[in-house]
C-alpha positions as YAML, in Angstrom:
chain: A
units: angstrom
residues:
- id: 1
  name: MET
  ca: [-25.07, 104.07, -42.92]
- id: 2
  name: LYS
  ca: [-28.56, 103.97, -41.10]
- id: 3
  name: LYS
  ca: [-27.85, 102.18, -37.02]
- id: 4
  name: ILE
  ca: [-30.20, 102.34, -34.23]
- id: 5
  name: SER
  ca: [-28.27, 102.50, -30.97]
- id: 6
  name: PRO
  ca: [-31.19, 102.13, -27.83]
- id: 7
  name: SER
  ca: [-29.74, 104.27, -24.48]
- id: 8
  name: LEU
  ca: [-31.14, 101.69, -21.20]
- id: 9
  name: LEU
  ca: [-31.61, 105.48, -19.90]
- id: 10
  name: SER
  ca: [-35.16, 104.64, -19.01]
- id: 11
  name: ILE
  ca: [-34.75, 101.10, -18.06]
- id: 12
  name: GLU
  ca: [-34.85, 100.37, -14.32]
- id: 13
  name: LYS
  ca: [-31.23, 99.12, -13.21]
- id: 14
  name: GLU
  ca: [-31.88, 95.70, -12.19]
- id: 15
  name: LYS
  ca: [-34.33, 95.07, -15.93]
- id: 16
  name: ARG
  ca: [-31.40, 96.23, -17.80]
- id: 17
  name: LEU
  ca: [-29.57, 93.13, -18.68]
- id: 18
  name: ASP
  ca: [-33.32, 91.57, -19.69]
- id: 19
  name: MET
  ca: [-33.53, 94.36, -22.09]
- id: 20
  name: THR
  ca: [-30.58, 94.16, -23.60]
- id: 21
  name: HIS
  ca: [-30.68, 90.19, -24.64]
- id: 22
  name: THR
  ca: [-33.88, 91.92, -25.89]
- id: 23
  name: LEU
  ca: [-32.84, 94.57, -28.03]
- id: 24
  name: LEU
  ca: [-30.73, 92.31, -29.37]
- id: 25
  name: ASN
  ca: [-32.45, 89.54, -30.43]
- id: 26
  name: MET
  ca: [-34.49, 91.82, -32.11]
- id: 27
  name: GLY
  ca: [-31.44, 92.61, -34.18]
- id: 28
  name: ILE
  ca: [-29.78, 95.64, -32.69]
- id: 29
  name: ASP
  ca: [-26.46, 95.63, -32.73]
- id: 30
  name: TRP
  ca: [-25.10, 98.97, -31.28]
- id: 31
  name: ILE
  ca: [-26.13, 100.46, -27.98]
- id: 32
  name: HIS
  ca: [-25.96, 103.32, -25.97]
- id: 33
  name: TYR
  ca: [-24.87, 103.49, -22.30]
- id: 34
  name: ASP
  ca: [-25.05, 107.19, -20.06]
- id: 35
  name: TYR
  ca: [-23.23, 107.28, -17.56]
- id: 36
  name: MET
  ca: [-23.82, 111.13, -15.50]
- id: 37
  name: ASP
  ca: [-21.89, 112.10, -12.60]
- id: 38
  name: ALA
  ca: [-24.72, 114.52, -11.45]
- id: 39
  name: LYS
  ca: [-22.97, 117.48, -11.01]
- id: 40
  name: PHE
  ca: [-22.64, 118.42, -15.84]
- id: 41
  name: VAL
  ca: [-26.03, 117.28, -15.28]
- id: 42
  name: GLU
  ca: [-28.40, 116.78, -12.74]
- id: 43
  name: ASN
  ca: [-29.31, 113.02, -12.92]
- id: 44
  name: ARG
  ca: [-27.04, 109.82, -12.73]
- id: 45
  name: ALA
  ca: [-27.43, 106.50, -15.03]
- id: 46
  name: ILE
  ca: [-25.59, 103.89, -15.62]
- id: 47
  name: GLU
  ca: [-22.55, 102.63, -13.57]
- id: 48
  name: ILE
  ca: [-19.05, 101.31, -15.10]
- id: 49
  name: LYS
  ca: [-19.78, 98.15, -13.06]
- id: 50
  name: GLU
  ca: [-23.22, 97.47, -14.88]
- id: 51
  name: ILE
  ca: [-21.38, 98.61, -18.17]
- id: 52
  name: LYS
  ca: [-18.78, 96.07, -17.48]
- id: 53
  name: GLU
  ca: [-21.90, 93.62, -16.12]
- id: 54
  name: ILE
  ca: [-23.37, 93.44, -19.56]
- id: 55
  name: LYS
  ca: [-20.57, 93.29, -21.45]
- id: 56
  name: ASN
  ca: [-19.74, 89.91, -19.88]
- id: 57
  name: ASN
  ca: [-23.36, 88.42, -19.99]
- id: 58
  name: SER
  ca: [-24.41, 89.70, -23.00]
- id: 59
  name: GLN
  ca: [-23.66, 88.91, -27.16]
- id: 60
  name: ASN
  ca: [-21.02, 90.67, -28.80]
- id: 61
  name: HIS
  ca: [-22.77, 94.17, -30.17]
- id: 62
  name: ILE
  ca: [-20.79, 97.74, -30.53]
- id: 63
  name: MET
  ca: [-20.89, 99.79, -27.19]
- id: 64
  name: ASP
  ca: [-20.76, 103.35, -26.99]
- id: 65
  name: ILE
  ca: [-20.57, 105.37, -23.69]
- id: 66
  name: HIS
  ca: [-21.51, 108.90, -23.31]
- id: 67
  name: ILE
  ca: [-20.10, 110.64, -20.58]
- id: 68
  name: MET
  ca: [-21.88, 113.20, -19.02]
- id: 69
  name: ALA
  ca: [-20.16, 114.33, -16.71]
- id: 70
  name: TYR
  ca: [-16.82, 117.26, -15.94]
- id: 71
  name: GLU
  ca: [-13.93, 114.59, -15.32]
- id: 72
  name: PRO
  ca: [-13.77, 112.39, -18.14]
- id: 73
  name: LYS
  ca: [-10.83, 111.19, -18.22]
- id: 74
  name: LYS
  ca: [-11.80, 109.03, -14.88]
- id: 75
  name: ILE
  ca: [-14.62, 107.27, -16.98]
- id: 76
  name: VAL
  ca: [-12.50, 106.65, -19.92]
- id: 77
  name: GLU
  ca: [-9.52, 104.74, -18.00]
- id: 78
  name: GLN
  ca: [-12.70, 102.92, -16.38]
- id: 79
  name: VAL
  ca: [-13.35, 101.82, -20.19]
- id: 80
  name: ILE
  ca: [-10.61, 101.04, -22.14]
- id: 81
  name: GLY
  ca: [-11.06, 97.76, -23.28]
- id: 82
  name: VAL
  ca: [-14.65, 97.75, -22.37]
- id: 83
  name: VAL
  ca: [-16.82, 100.28, -25.28]
- id: 84
  name: ASP
  ca: [-15.65, 100.75, -28.48]
- id: 85
  name: TYR
  ca: [-16.86, 104.44, -27.91]
- id: 86
  name: ALA
  ca: [-16.51, 106.62, -25.47]
- id: 87
  name: THR
  ca: [-17.89, 110.30, -26.04]
- id: 88
  name: VAL
  ca: [-16.93, 113.15, -23.52]
- id: 89
  name: HIS
  ca: [-18.18, 116.20, -23.43]
- id: 90
  name: TYR
  ca: [-16.74, 119.15, -25.16]
- id: 91
  name: GLU
  ca: [-18.93, 122.03, -22.44]
- id: 92
  name: VAL
  ca: [-16.57, 120.36, -20.09]
- id: 93
  name: PHE
  ca: [-13.03, 121.58, -21.44]
- id: 94
  name: LYS
  ca: [-11.44, 124.75, -20.21]
- id: 95
  name: ASP
  ca: [-10.62, 125.11, -23.98]
- id: 96
  name: GLN
  ca: [-9.75, 123.67, -27.43]
- id: 97
  name: ASN
  ca: [-5.75, 122.86, -25.71]
- id: 98
  name: GLU
  ca: [-7.31, 120.50, -22.60]
- id: 99
  name: LEU
  ca: [-10.35, 118.56, -24.77]
- id: 100
  name: LEU
  ca: [-6.68, 118.11, -27.46]
- id: 101
  name: ASP
  ca: [-4.26, 117.08, -24.85]
- id: 102
  name: PHE
  ca: [-7.31, 114.97, -23.71]
- id: 103
  name: VAL
  ca: [-7.22, 113.19, -27.35]
- id: 104
  name: LYS
  ca: [-3.70, 113.13, -27.45]
- id: 105
  name: GLU
  ca: [-3.52, 111.03, -24.67]
- id: 106
  name: TYR
  ca: [-6.52, 108.92, -25.36]
- id: 107
  name: GLN
  ca: [-6.79, 108.23, -29.19]
- id: 108
  name: ASN
  ca: [-4.43, 104.67, -29.92]
- id: 109
  name: LYS
  ca: [-6.54, 103.39, -27.10]
- id: 110
  name: ILE
  ca: [-9.75, 104.30, -27.35]
- id: 111
  name: LYS
  ca: [-12.37, 105.44, -29.94]
- id: 112
  name: LEU
  ca: [-13.17, 108.87, -29.28]
- id: 113
  name: GLY
  ca: [-16.49, 110.81, -29.36]
- id: 114
  name: LEU
  ca: [-17.11, 114.22, -28.70]
- id: 115
  name: SER
  ca: [-21.08, 115.69, -27.98]
- id: 116
  name: ILE
  ca: [-22.29, 118.92, -28.64]
- id: 117
  name: LYS
  ca: [-25.14, 120.14, -26.87]
- id: 118
  name: PRO
  ca: [-27.99, 122.15, -28.30]
- id: 119
  name: ASN
  ca: [-26.98, 125.73, -27.84]
- id: 120
  name: THR
  ca: [-23.29, 125.06, -28.56]
- id: 121
  name: ASP
  ca: [-23.05, 125.71, -32.37]
- id: 122
  name: PHE
  ca: [-21.59, 123.14, -34.76]
- id: 123
  name: LEU
  ca: [-18.42, 125.77, -35.87]
- id: 124
  name: GLU
  ca: [-17.22, 125.99, -32.42]
- id: 125
  name: VAL
  ca: [-15.90, 122.02, -32.67]
- id: 126
  name: GLN
  ca: [-15.31, 122.05, -37.07]
- id: 127
  name: ASN
  ca: [-12.06, 122.48, -36.70]
- id: 128
  name: ILE
  ca: [-11.18, 120.32, -34.42]
- id: 129
  name: LEU
  ca: [-13.83, 117.44, -36.10]
- id: 130
  name: LYS
  ca: [-10.76, 115.62, -37.22]
- id: 131
  name: HIS
  ca: [-9.81, 114.19, -34.83]
- id: 132
  name: PHE
  ca: [-12.35, 112.18, -33.44]
- id: 133
  name: ASP
  ca: [-14.68, 108.80, -34.76]
- id: 134
  name: LEU
  ca: [-17.87, 110.14, -33.90]
- id: 135
  name: LEU
  ca: [-20.03, 112.90, -33.36]
- id: 136
  name: LEU
  ca: [-22.63, 113.39, -31.09]
- id: 137
  name: ILE
  ca: [-25.43, 116.08, -31.57]
- id: 138
  name: MET
  ca: [-27.34, 116.04, -28.87]
- id: 139
  name: SER
  ca: [-31.51, 117.10, -29.77]
- id: 140
  name: VAL
  ca: [-32.75, 117.30, -26.66]
- id: 141
  name: GLU
  ca: [-30.60, 118.79, -23.37]
- id: 142
  name: PRO
  ca: [-28.65, 116.08, -21.24]
- id: 143
  name: GLY
  ca: [-29.74, 114.83, -18.49]
- id: 144
  name: LYS
  ca: [-33.02, 112.97, -18.78]
- id: 145
  name: GLY
  ca: [-34.68, 110.95, -21.32]
- id: 146
  name: GLY
  ca: [-38.03, 111.56, -22.46]
- id: 147
  name: GLN
  ca: [-37.77, 115.11, -23.90]
- id: 148
  name: THR
  ca: [-38.88, 116.84, -27.19]
- id: 149
  name: PHE
  ca: [-36.48, 116.87, -30.27]
- id: 150
  name: ILE
  ca: [-35.53, 120.19, -30.73]
- id: 151
  name: GLU
  ca: [-35.64, 121.11, -34.54]
- id: 152
  name: HIS
  ca: [-33.26, 123.28, -34.96]
- id: 153
  name: SER
  ca: [-30.79, 119.95, -34.64]
- id: 154
  name: LEU
  ca: [-31.65, 119.04, -37.96]
- id: 155
  name: ASP
  ca: [-29.04, 121.90, -39.51]
- id: 156
  name: LYS
  ca: [-26.28, 121.16, -36.99]
- id: 157
  name: ILE
  ca: [-26.93, 117.54, -38.50]
- id: 158
  name: LYS
  ca: [-26.76, 118.60, -42.22]
- id: 159
  name: SER
  ca: [-23.34, 121.22, -41.09]
- id: 160
  name: ALA
  ca: [-21.99, 118.29, -39.71]
- id: 161
  name: ARG
  ca: [-22.70, 115.92, -42.94]
- id: 162
  name: ASP
  ca: [-21.68, 118.71, -45.44]
- id: 163
  name: PHE
  ca: [-18.58, 119.46, -43.10]
- id: 164
  name: ILE
  ca: [-17.90, 115.68, -42.71]
- id: 165
  name: ASN
  ca: [-18.48, 114.80, -46.92]
- id: 166
  name: LYS
  ca: [-16.59, 118.27, -48.18]
- id: 167
  name: ASN
  ca: [-12.82, 117.57, -45.62]
- id: 168
  name: ASN
  ca: [-13.84, 113.08, -46.55]
- id: 169
  name: LEU
  ca: [-13.52, 112.35, -42.54]
- id: 170
  name: ASP
  ca: [-14.36, 109.23, -41.17]
- id: 171
  name: ILE
  ca: [-16.57, 110.62, -38.88]
- id: 172
  name: LEU
  ca: [-20.19, 109.22, -37.72]
- id: 173
  name: ILE
  ca: [-22.62, 111.08, -37.06]
- id: 174
  name: GLN
  ca: [-24.58, 110.12, -33.97]
- id: 175
  name: VAL
  ca: [-27.89, 111.83, -32.64]
- id: 176
  name: ASP
  ca: [-29.34, 111.82, -29.56]
- id: 177
  name: GLY
  ca: [-32.53, 113.12, -28.11]
- id: 178
  name: GLY
  ca: [-36.80, 112.60, -28.73]
- id: 179
  name: ILE
  ca: [-35.93, 110.19, -31.49]
- id: 180
  name: ASN
  ca: [-39.12, 108.11, -31.97]
- id: 181
  name: ASN
  ca: [-40.96, 107.12, -35.47]
- id: 182
  name: PHE
  ca: [-41.27, 111.26, -36.68]
- id: 183
  name: THR
  ca: [-38.04, 112.68, -35.84]
- id: 184
  name: ALA
  ca: [-35.60, 109.76, -36.84]
- id: 185
  name: SER
  ca: [-36.31, 109.87, -40.78]
- id: 186
  name: LYS
  ca: [-35.63, 113.77, -40.63]
- id: 187
  name: CYS
  ca: [-32.27, 113.15, -39.32]
- id: 188
  name: PHE
  ca: [-30.87, 110.47, -41.29]
- id: 189
  name: ASN
  ca: [-32.22, 112.58, -44.64]
- id: 190
  name: ALA
  ca: [-30.16, 114.70, -42.53]
- id: 191
  name: GLY
  ca: [-27.45, 113.25, -42.94]
- id: 192
  name: ALA
  ca: [-27.02, 111.34, -39.50]
- id: 193
  name: ASP
  ca: [-25.72, 107.50, -39.20]
- id: 194
  name: VAL
  ca: [-26.45, 106.11, -35.68]
- id: 195
  name: LEU
  ca: [-29.83, 107.62, -33.78]
- id: 196
  name: VAL
  ca: [-30.06, 106.98, -30.30]
- id: 197
  name: SER
  ca: [-33.65, 106.30, -28.97]
- id: 198
  name: GLY
  ca: [-34.12, 106.15, -25.47]
- id: 199
  name: SER
  ca: [-38.06, 105.97, -24.16]
- id: 200
  name: TYR
  ca: [-39.60, 105.50, -27.55]
- id: 201
  name: LEU
  ca: [-37.46, 101.91, -28.53]
- id: 202
  name: THR
  ca: [-37.36, 100.65, -24.82]
- id: 203
  name: LEU
  ca: [-40.94, 101.20, -22.95]
- id: 204
  name: GLU
  ca: [-42.14, 98.72, -25.18]
- id: 205
  name: PRO
  ca: [-39.77, 97.60, -27.51]
- id: 206
  name: SER
  ca: [-40.50, 95.96, -30.71]
- id: 207
  name: VAL
  ca: [-39.57, 94.84, -34.54]
- id: 208
  name: GLN
  ca: [-42.06, 97.14, -35.56]
- id: 209
  name: LYS
  ca: [-40.59, 100.41, -33.85]
- id: 210
  name: LEU
  ca: [-37.65, 99.71, -35.00]
- id: 211
  name: LYS
  ca: [-38.57, 99.31, -38.60]
- id: 212
  name: ASN
  ca: [-40.55, 102.37, -37.63]
- id: 213
  name: LEU
  ca: [-37.40, 104.28, -36.81]
- id: 214
  name: LEU
  ca: [-35.60, 102.43, -39.96]
- id: 215
  name: ASP
  ca: [-37.90, 103.69, -42.79]
...
């Protein structure tokens, strides 16, 4: 599986719906929505009401929300039945028991993703990975667009791919941060399934740029 999932993070609020139409008309079928609480990360991004508006006013597409927030339950509650995947950060839970309680509460209501920051080792989460539908490996620090890809993320992608294959798990590997025409092929070759592309693709979107990411 090789998918590109554009992020609207770099797009001005009033232009996000139009950009969604542009991307979907280019053949994109998966869009990544960044939610930030201005606490776990410094900034704010798209709001839930905007995500609902985009869903109601655009053609059908896979939607995943990347929840960068200290109280993810509040956000998940609002997006059940709206998005396909809700991804929470491993680092916001006090321990794995609290995270597993969260999974038990929501796993039958929505597909769940688990995100890890660049300084979180894959080994920390591999024993609980089977409870999720998606692993989001951050290849930059979460919270803002336009950052440079962190090269050691490739080792993390390879470790995750090896573990998923070895244990025959049905889990997608998504990578977010610094994805462009140079880093995309490295991530796919390391074992990623879905790459989140922000400013590279969305600031001047084109079919050629999309092809560059997928080649």
